N, C-alpha and C positions, 0 to 999 in steps of 0.2 A: 826693332820693328822691321818686318819684311815687306818691301814695296815691290810689287810685280806689275809690269806693264800689261794691261788687258789686251787679250787677243794677239799676243806675240807668240809665234810658234817656236817654243823651246822645249821639245819633248823629253830631253834627257839631262841629267846633271842636276846640280843644286838649284839652278835657276829655272827649272822646269815650271811652266805655269799653264800650258794649254796643249791639247791635241786637237788640231783642226781637221775635219773630214772633208775630202774633196766633194764638190757639188756635182750631183748627177740627177737627171730628171727624165720623166716620161712626157714627151712632147707630141702633140697632134698638129700636123700641118694639113690644113683642110681648105677647100674651096671648090668652085665649079670646074668642070672639065674645060681646059684651055685657059685657065687663069694664070698659069705659070708656076703652079705649086711644085711640080716635079723638078723643074730647073732650079728653083730656090732651094728645095729640100736637099738636092745633091750638093749644093755649095755649103749649106748649113751643116750637113753631116760631116763634111771634110773639116770644117772649122772646129767642130765640137769633138771630133774623133768618135763619132756616134755609130751605133748600129742602126741601119736604115731598113724599114719595112715599106716597100712600095706596094700599093694595093693590087695593081695588075700582076706583079710578080707573085704575090702571095696567092692570088686567085689561081694562077696557072700551076703553082707547085704544091701548095698546101691545101687550098680550098677549091679544087676544081668542081666540087659538087654544088657550089653556090652560084645562084644567078643574081638577079637585081630586083627581086621582089622586096618589099619592106621587111619581111621575115628573114630573107637571106642577107640583106644589108645589116640587120641586127646581129646575125650570127657572125658575119665577117668582122664587125666591130668588136664583138666579144673576143673572138679568136686573136685578132691583132692586139687587143689590149692585153690578153694573157701572155702572148709572146713578148711584148714590151716589158711586162712586169718581170719576166725571168731575166731579161737583160739588165734592167735597173738594179735588181738584187745583187748583181756582180759588181756594181759600182761604175756602170757605163751609161752614158746618155742613150736613150732609145727614141728614135724619130719615126713615127708612123705617118705616112703621107697618103691620104685618100679623101674622097669627097665628104664622107660622114655628114649627110645632109640634114639630119634631124636631131632634136634634143635627145631623143631616145637612143639613137645610135651613139651620140657623143657620151652620154652617160654610161652606155654599155662598154665603151672603150675605156673611160675613166682616166682622162689626162690630168697631169699636173698643170700643164700649160697648153693653151690653144693658140695657135698662130693661124689667123684667117687671111688667106691671100684673096683680097677683095678687089680684084683688078678689072673684072667684067660684070655686067648686069645680067647676062644670060649665057649659059653654056650651049654646047652643040646638041644636047639631048633634051627635048622638050619635057619628057617625063621626069627627068632629074630636076629641071627648072621648077616644075610644079611642086615637087617634093621638098625642095630646098628651103630651109628655115635659117635665117642668119643666127649665128651663135650668140650674138649680142642679146638675143631674146631669151637665152637660157637662164635658168635660175642660178647656175654655177658661175656665170660670166662675171669677172671682176677685173680690177686693174692689173692683175698679174698676166692677163691674156693680152694679145697683140693683134692689131689689124694692119695689114700691109696694103696700101692703096696704090692705084695706078699712077703712072708718072715717074717711077723710079725703075732702075735696072735691078736684075736679080742680085747683083753684087751689092748694090746699095741696100736692098732689103736684107741681105745677109748681115751686113754691118749693123743695121738697125736692130735686128733680132739678137745678135750676139751681145750688143751693148745692153739691150733690155734684160736679157737673161743674167748677164753679169751683175747688173744692179740688183736684181731680185735675189740672186743666190748669195751674194756677199753677206757676211756677218756684219751687223750694224750695232755697235756697242751702245748706241743711244736709243735703239728701238725697243719696244716692249719685249721683255724676255721672261720666260718661265725658268724657275730654279727647282731642281730636284737634288736633294741632299741624301746621300746614302752610302752604304759600304759596298754593295754590289759584289758579294763574295760567293759565287761569281755573278756577272751580268747575264741575265737570262731573258726569255721571251716576255715574261711579265713586266720586267723593267723596260724593255723595248716598247711595249704597248703604252706604258706611261709616257715615254718620250714622244711617241707618235701623237698621243692625245694632247700633250703639252704644246707641241709645235702647231697642231691644228687650232688650238685655242688662242695662242699668243703670237706665233709667228717664228720664234726661235727659242732654243732651250740651252741652258747652262746646267751641265751635270757636275755636281760638286762631290768629290770623293773624300770621305773622311779618312784620315790617316790612322788606320787601325791595324795595319799589317803586322802580324806576329804577336798581337796582344793576347790571343788565345787561339785554340784550335779551330774556332769558327771563322777566323780571319787570316787565312794562309797566304793571300795574294797581295802583292805590293802595288803601288800606284801604277807603275809601268805595265804590269800584267793586266790589271783591270782596265786601264785606259785603252790598251791595245784590243782587248775584247770588245769594248764599246765601239771603237773605230770600225772593227770588222762587222759588227752586228748592225750598225746604224749608217752604213755607207750611203744608203739611198736617201737619207735625209739631208745630205749635202752639207754645205757650210752653215746650216741652221742649227748645228749642234757644236757646242764647245765643252771640253772637259777640263776641269780645274781641280787642284788639290787643296783640301782644307785641313785644319787641325781636327782632332777628334771631337767634333761638335756633339754635345749631348743635350744641350738646352738651347732653345730659341726664344728670346723675349722681344717684345716690341712695345712701344708707346702708342698713344692714340694718334690718329691721323697720319699713319706711316706712309700712306700712298701706295700700298700694294695689298694684294689679296692673299689669304691663306686658305687653301681648300684641299680636301681629300678627294682624290679621284678613285671612284669605285669601278673596279674591273669585273669581268664576268667570273663566274664561279670556276670555270675551267682554267682561266689564267691565274686566279688566286691560289689554285691548288699547286702551282709550280713551286717547289720548295728548294731553296738554295742548299739546305742541309742534305737533301736527297741527291742533289747534283754533286756536291762534294763527296758524298759516299759512293758515287758511281751507280746509283740505282736508276736515275733518269738522266736524260740529256738536257741541254739548256732550253729545249722546246717543250719540256714536260713529258716526253715520250719515254716509256720504260725501255731500258737497255736489255737486249737479249743476250743470253749466255751468262 
């Protein structure tokens, strides 16, 4: 009997059991002008080794065409969100720091986490004060977000935020977890979409690779190769993804009252058309796009 310690990073050799992916996220630091969000964001960026997008600098260099109308604020939020998305895809924290005064602008930005620097009741611009809606009133606000109140230094805020993020990002072996069992020969965009949906529904995902390498021509890749592909493809999901190796599971049986759900996730037609066979043949890439030449 092989007994492996759960969530121990041993990626190579006979005792390999897990590939853990470093946690990275898209963070919105928001608040009224003069709340101290820039000072805090500067410290947070240094602690996380993140890429920082300051609203004033972005307006001056990237978005000089935008003013402060509600329409322009929405465009600013969308553009900053897009830039952060590109950073997160590379496996790095992205921190955007701007007022982001309404639910509409916050939804346009699309944060993984919101950190609200709530240290003042009113800012220096009356029009912004009138426009500002606390993020706690947003439909998306939940316990993953954070409020920083007055009475602490920026350094204390930073310590609080880093500890909060660490708690959220760490894998929790006792937390509800989704299980995906497959060959992933190779892992492609369709599989990644399943992982994303599984994390969205459950909070974290265990990807279990069946040991089928070399059994036939449709299974050319070994555990290390597939696990590495998953690591590279899923880096933005952070520590909420774990990869483990299983025997060649062909049947799953269960008794009554097992305590977990079994469900088929139905993806879009476009995603379902991505074929691992065509990828192995070199006809398409892992995103389902035809290869030229």
